[in-house]
C-alpha positions in Angstrom: 37.0 -51.2 85.6 37.5 -50.5 82.0 35.8 -52.9 79.9 37.5 -52.5 76.1 41.1 -51.6 75.9 42.7 -50.4 72.5 43.9 -54.2 71.8 40.9 -56.0 73.4 41.5 -59.8 74.2 38.6 -62.1 72.8 37.5 -62.5 76.6 37.9 -58.6 76.9 35.1 -58.1 73.4 32.8 -61.1 75.0 32.7 -59.1 78.2 32.2 -55.9 76.1 28.9 -57.9 74.3 27.7 -59.0 77.6 27.7 -55.7 79.1 25.6 -54.4 76.2 23.4 -57.9 76.6 22.6 -57.5 80.1 20.9 -53.8 79.8 19.3 -55.2 76.7 17.6 -58.5 78.7 16.6 -56.0 81.8 15.4 -53.1 79.5 12.9 -55.6 77.2 10.6 -56.1 80.4 10.0 -52.3 80.6 7.6 -53.5 77.6 6.9 -57.3 78.3 5.3 -56.6 81.7 2.5 -54.9 79.9 1.5 -58.0 78.3 2.3 -59.5 81.6 -0.1 -57.3 83.8 -2.6 -56.4 80.8 -5.1 -57.0 77.9 -3.0 -57.8 75.0 -4.7 -54.6 72.9 -3.2 -52.5 75.4 0.6 -52.7 74.2 -0.5 -51.4 71.1 -3.3 -49.0 72.1 -3.0 -47.8 75.5 -6.9 -46.5 75.8 -7.8 -50.0 75.7 -7.0 -50.7 79.2 -5.9 -49.3 82.0 -5.5 -45.3 83.4 -3.5 -43.4 81.0 -3.8 -39.6 82.6 -1.1 -38.2 85.3 2.2 -40.6 86.0 0.3 -43.6 84.4 0.3 -41.3 81.1 4.1 -40.7 81.5 5.5 -43.9 82.5 3.8 -45.0 79.2 5.1 -42.2 76.7 8.6 -42.4 78.4 8.2 -46.3 77.7 7.4 -45.8 74.2 9.9 -43.0 73.8 13.0 -44.8 75.2 11.9 -48.4 75.3 9.5 -50.4 73.1 11.2 -51.9 70.4 14.7 -50.6 71.1 16.0 -53.6 73.4 14.4 -56.7 72.0 16.6 -54.8 68.7 19.5 -54.7 70.6 19.0 -58.2 71.8 18.2 -59.9 68.3 21.0 -58.3 66.7 23.2 -59.8 69.4 21.8 -62.8 68.8 23.2 -62.5 65.4 26.8 -61.5 66.4 26.6 -64.2 68.5 26.5 -66.6 66.0 29.0 -65.6 64.1 31.2 -65.7 67.8 30.0 -69.3 68.3 30.8 -70.7 64.8 34.8 -69.9 65.3 34.7 -71.4 68.4 33.2 -74.4 67.0 35.5 -74.6 63.9 38.9 -73.5 66.3 37.7 -76.5 69.1 36.1 -79.2 66.6 37.1 -78.1 63.4 33.2 -79.0 62.9 29.7 -76.5 63.6 26.8 -77.8 62.4 25.6 -80.7 63.9 26.4 -78.7 67.4 25.1 -75.9 66.4 22.1 -77.5 65.0 21.8 -79.4 68.6 21.4 -76.0 69.9 18.7 -74.7 67.9 16.8 -77.3 68.3 16.9 -77.5 72.1 16.2 -73.3 71.9 13.7 -74.5 69.8 11.5 -76.6 72.1 12.5 -74.4 75.1 10.8 -71.6 73.4 7.4 -73.9 72.7 7.3 -75.3 76.1 8.0 -71.2 77.2 5.5 -70.0 75.2 2.6 -72.7 75.4 2.9 -72.9 79.2 3.7 -69.9 80.0 3.7 -67.0 78.0 2.8 -66.2 74.3 4.9 -63.4 74.0 8.4 -66.2 73.6 10.8 -64.8 71.0 12.8 -67.9 71.6 10.9 -69.7 68.8 11.3 -66.8 66.1 15.4 -66.9 67.4 15.3 -70.4 66.7 13.8 -70.4 63.5 15.7 -67.2 62.2 19.0 -68.7 63.5 18.9 -71.6 61.6 19.8 -70.4 58.2 22.1 -66.9 59.0 24.7 -69.8 60.1 25.2 -69.8 56.3 26.1 -66.6 55.9 28.5 -66.5 58.5 31.4 -65.9 56.0 29.5 -63.5 54.0 31.4 -59.4 54.2 30.0 -57.2 56.7 29.2 -55.0 53.7 26.4 -58.0 52.4 25.3 -58.9 55.4 24.3 -55.2 56.2 22.2 -55.0 52.9 20.8 -58.6 52.8 19.6 -57.4 56.7 18.4 -54.2 55.4 16.4 -55.6 52.8 15.2 -57.9 54.9 14.4 -55.5 57.5 12.4 -53.3 54.9 9.7 -56.3 54.3 9.1 -56.8 57.5 8.3 -52.8 58.1 6.3 -52.8 53.9 4.3 -55.6 56.2 3.6 -53.2 58.8 3.0 -50.4 56.5 0.6 -52.1 54.3 -2.6 -51.9 55.6 -2.2 -48.3 56.2 -1.8 -47.7 52.7 -4.7 -50.2 51.5 -7.3 -49.3 54.4 -9.9 -47.0 52.7 -9.7 -50.4 50.1 -10.0 -53.1 52.6 -13.0 -55.3 53.3 -15.4 -54.7 56.2 -14.4 -57.9 57.8 -10.6 -57.1 57.6 -11.4 -53.9 59.3 -13.1 -55.5 62.0 -10.3 -57.9 62.5 -8.1 -54.8 63.4 -11.1 -53.5 65.8 -11.2 -56.6 67.9 -7.5 -56.9 68.3 -6.5 -53.0 69.1 -9.7 -51.7 70.2 -11.4 -54.8 71.8 -15.2 -54.6 73.3 -15.7 -54.2 77.4 -16.9 -57.9 76.7 -13.5 -59.5 75.5 -11.5 -57.2 77.8 -13.7 -58.7 80.7 -13.2 -62.1 79.3 -9.2 -62.2 78.9 -9.2 -60.5 82.5 -11.4 -63.7 83.7 -9.1 -65.9 81.6 -5.8 -64.6 83.4 -7.1 -64.1 86.9 -8.4 -68.0 86.7 -6.5 -71.1 86.7 -3.6 -72.6 84.7 -6.2 -74.5 82.6 -8.4 -72.0 82.2 -5.3 -69.9 80.4 -4.5 -73.0 78.2 -6.9 -72.4 74.9 -6.2 -68.9 74.8 -2.4 -69.0 75.4 -2.8 -71.9 72.5 -4.9 -69.8 70.0 -2.7 -66.4 70.6 0.8 -68.7 70.2 -0.2 -70.7 67.6 -1.0 -67.3 65.5 2.2 -65.8 66.4 4.5 -68.4 65.7 2.6 -69.2 62.2 0.8 -66.4 60.3 2.8 -63.2 62.1 6.3 -65.3 61.7 5.9 -66.1 58.2 4.5 -62.7 57.6 6.4 -60.2 59.4 8.8 -61.4 62.8 11.0 -63.9 60.5 12.0 -61.0 57.9 12.2 -58.3 60.5 14.5 -60.5 63.0 16.1 -62.2 60.6 17.4 -58.8 59.1 18.4 -57.3 62.4 20.2 -60.6 63.5 22.1 -60.3 60.0 22.7 -56.6 60.5 23.8 -57.8 64.3 26.6 -60.1 62.6 27.3 -57.0 59.9 28.4 -55.0 63.3 30.3 -57.4 64.8 32.5 -58.1 61.5 32.8 -54.0 61.8 34.1 -54.8 65.1 31.5 -52.6 66.5 30.5 -54.3 69.4 34.1 -55.1 70.5 34.0 -51.7 71.7 37.6 -51.7 69.9 36.6 -48.5 67.5 37.5 -45.1 68.4 35.7 -43.3 71.0 34.7 -40.3 68.1 33.0 -43.7 66.0 31.0 -44.7 68.9 29.8 -40.5 69.9 29.2 -40.1 66.0 27.2 -43.6 66.4 25.1 -42.7 69.3 24.5 -38.8 68.2 23.8 -39.3 64.7 21.1 -42.4 65.3 19.4 -40.9 68.6 19.1 -37.7 67.0 17.6 -39.5 64.0 15.4 -42.0 65.8 14.1 -40.1 68.5 12.6 -36.9 66.9 10.8 -39.7 64.8 9.3 -41.6 67.9 8.5 -38.5 69.4 6.6 -38.1 65.8 5.1 -40.9 65.9 3.8 -40.8 69.7 2.6 -37.4 69.0 0.6 -38.6 66.1 -1.0 -41.2 67.7 -2.3 -39.3 70.3 -3.1 -36.5 67.8 -5.6 -39.4 66.3 -6.9 -40.1 69.8 -5.7 -43.7 69.3 -8.3 -44.5 66.5 -8.1 -47.7 64.6 -7.8 -46.3 61.0 -5.2 -45.8 58.2 -3.3 -43.2 60.2 -3.0 -44.9 63.6 -1.5 -47.7 61.2 1.1 -45.0 59.7 2.2 -43.9 63.0 2.1 -47.1 65.0 4.5 -48.3 62.3 6.8 -45.0 61.9 7.3 -45.8 66.3 9.1 -49.4 64.9 11.1 -48.3 62.6 12.2 -45.4 64.4 12.8 -48.1 67.4 15.6 -49.5 64.8 17.5 -46.3 64.6 17.3 -45.6 68.5 18.5 -49.1 69.4 21.8 -48.7 66.7 22.4 -45.0 68.9 22.3 -46.8 72.2 24.4 -49.5 71.5 26.7 -46.7 70.6 25.9 -45.0 73.9 26.7 -48.2 76.3 29.9 -48.8 74.6 30.9 -45.5 75.2 29.7 -46.3 79.2 31.7 -49.8 79.0 34.9 -47.9 78.1 34.6 -45.6 81.3 36.2 -46.4 84.3 33.4 -44.9 86.1 30.5 -47.6 87.7 32.9 -50.5 87.5 30.8 -52.1 90.0 27.6 -51.9 88.3 29.4 -52.8 84.7 30.4 -55.9 86.0 26.9 -57.0 87.9 25.4 -56.1 84.5 28.1 -58.5 82.6 27.1 -61.1 85.0 23.2 -60.5 84.0 24.6 -60.6 80.0 26.4 -63.5 80.9 23.0 -65.1 82.1 20.6 -63.4 79.6 19.2 -66.8 78.8 18.4 -67.9 82.1 16.9 -64.4 83.1 14.6 -63.8 80.2 13.1 -66.9 81.3 12.9 -65.8 85.1 11.6 -62.6 83.8 8.8 -65.0 82.7 8.4 -67.1 85.8 8.2 -64.4 88.1 5.5 -62.6 86.4 3.7 -65.8 85.9 3.4 -65.9 89.5 2.7 -62.3 90.4 -0.2 -61.6 87.8 -1.9 -64.5 86.4 -4.6 -66.8 88.5 -2.2 -69.7 89.8 -0.3 -67.3 91.7 -1.1 -63.7 92.9 -3.8 -63.2 90.2 -2.8 -59.3 90.2 -3.6 -59.1 86.2 -5.3 -56.4 85.2 -5.5 -54.7 88.4 -1.7 -53.0 88.2 -1.5 -49.4 86.8 1.6 -48.1 84.6 3.3 -46.7 87.8 3.0 -50.2 89.4 4.0 -51.8 86.5 7.0 -49.9 86.5 7.7 -50.8 90.3 7.6 -54.4 89.5 10.2 -53.8 86.9 12.8 -52.1 89.2 12.1 -54.7 91.9 13.2 -57.8 89.6 15.8 -55.8 87.9 17.3 -55.6 91.5 17.0 -59.3 92.3 18.2 -60.3 88.5 21.5 -58.3 89.0 21.6 -59.4 92.8 20.7 -63.4 91.7 23.3 -63.1 88.5 26.1 -61.7 90.7 25.9 -64.2 93.0 25.4 -67.1 90.9 28.8 -66.1 88.8 30.7 -65.9 91.5 30.1 -69.5 92.5 29.4 -70.9 89.0 30.7 -70.2 85.2 27.3 -70.4 83.8 23.9 -69.4 84.5 21.3 -72.5 85.3 19.6 -72.5 82.3 22.6 -71.5 80.2 24.5 -74.6 82.0 21.3 -77.3 80.9 21.4 -76.0 77.0 25.0 -76.4 76.9 24.7 -80.2 78.0 22.2 -80.5 75.9 24.2 -78.9 72.6 26.8 -80.7 73.5 25.8 -84.5 74.6 27.4 -84.3 77.7 27.5 -83.0 81.7 29.8 -79.8 81.6 31.8 -78.6 84.7 29.5 -75.8 86.3 30.9 -75.1 89.6 34.4 -72.7 89.9 37.4 -74.0 90.9 
């Protein structure tokens, strides 16, 4: 099955986006699994918790090189691209967009709050809703203007990331201590977090509420709003440049993949080497190289998009391409299902595996969840038009029951 052609129809263009989104939503679990299975500090500083030798080290290193920050960036770009696609459909069908669009954003915000406060503090939906609230106003901008503003906002986000490294030696003792508490917690703090998430759901609530509140206020205002908004605008620009459609030449996508991967992956490797050479000590060097890794992830993500579209243009592995498209069409459902599965596996109200599964075990679980979601998505869409959460979200958006079963 060739997902694109020289003159793709609207449906084919959507299929290409679904293929990329399917890979992205599966890919983000490679990193999210660490937040479900281990203490929060281990996400940025792997020496704080768990074994980091042998195969466990290689799992971490490969994740850092090829996954960290990459797939969530692609996911965010596609949100921006889908904003333009949705607005065009609404204008064609209803000749109006704002009332429907903002209901959609409102319900995304509510679902994100419930997801974050009741199940998992790593939620991204609230951030998407906040950023999505305003990017719709720029949908008629040219691709060039969207890209320039997007890069400016992304720069603000990265400036916040690098700023502590610049002023480290002039920071107060209290400020430095906050970094240590977050990136290198004491054994007592680590044991406390493990006990909380191995405990009951009610025991987890205070810690989850505290963490989510910081993420959705202080962290959102100072960094993620600018970074995610910028990435979404860049996604809108790529959509207008016809990049996501797969309608550009294969030479274009080859250059996109080669140039950005050849730039981003070496920078990611330098970041990892710098952190290792620094022995993960929390200081200005740590912050510099950690920030470099996040910057490099943007370049790698764009390279991945070129590579994914090249794959989508191939007639090989057509059955797998179709299955990944199904995963992408149900990305909202699959994102939430990842949480619900891990919520049961790792937290105390379920199997209580939090803090007990090393990185090799985590990757094994990731692969099993991937297979489950691929099977479920393909089977579900054989009988239904939308994923279950997509359907509920659609009903809330349009304020009526939408047909779900296939004819």
